[in-house]
N, C-alpha and C positions, 0 to 999 in steps of 0.2 A: 423513439427507438434508441437514441444515443445514450440516454441515462440507463436504460435497461441493459444495454450492451456493456456499458462501463461497470455496472454492478456484477454482471456475469463474469467478465474478465477479472474484476477485482476479487471475486471469490476464489477463482483459480489462482490468482497471483498471491493471495494471502496464504493459501496452502503451500505453494512453492516457497514463499519467503520463510515460512516456519521450518521447512526442511533445510533451507540454506543456512539459517541462523538460529539453531536451537539454543536455548539458554533458560536460566531460571528467572530472569527479569522480564520476560516477555509474557503477554497475555496468553491464557490457555482456554481451550474450549472452542466448540464449533462456532458459536455466535461471535466471540471476540476475534477469531481468525477471519471470519467473514467481514466483520467491520474493519479490521486491519487492512485487508486486501482492498476493500471498497475505498477507504480513505486513501490508500496508496495509489489506486488507480486515478482518483480525482487529483491527487497531488501531482502525479506524473502528467496528467492531461493539462493541468494549469501551468506547470513549469515548461512543458513542451510547447504550449501555445505562446507563453511569454518569451521563450527563446527562439521562436519562429520555426520549430521543428514540425509542428502540426498547424493545420489551417484552423481558423476560428470555427468552433463547433465540432471539430474532429477530436476524438478521444485517443488516449494512448493505447498502444497495442499491448500484447501480453508481456513482452520484455520490459517495456517502459513501466507497466503497472507493477511488475515484480520489483524493479528498482525503486519505485515509489513506495511500495510496501516495506522494503528493506530500510529505506530512509525513515519511515514511520516507526519501524521496530527499533532503530538506533535511538531515536528521540524518546520513545517509550522507555527504553532501557536506562537512558540518562535520568529521566524524571523519576522512574521507580527506584533507581539507585540512590537518589538524593533523599527520598522519603524514608528509606531504610537506615540511612546513616545517621 
């Protein structure tokens, strides 16, 4: 159930992150937003467990997943910016 919950939270986090950081360098579309949020949720879960904020096997909450999705958005923007230059 943990992975399914992370995917659901990641989907919502991806939508919120897109509203927080709109821009031309970020992925667009429903599927890319979902993937962005899911990756962000997994990033937040991994970093939270590594820093001791979450117990092993515990996933990130909505706020952590949004922060993770924003981190993924920033990295995506840097990579997409290099390709265009």
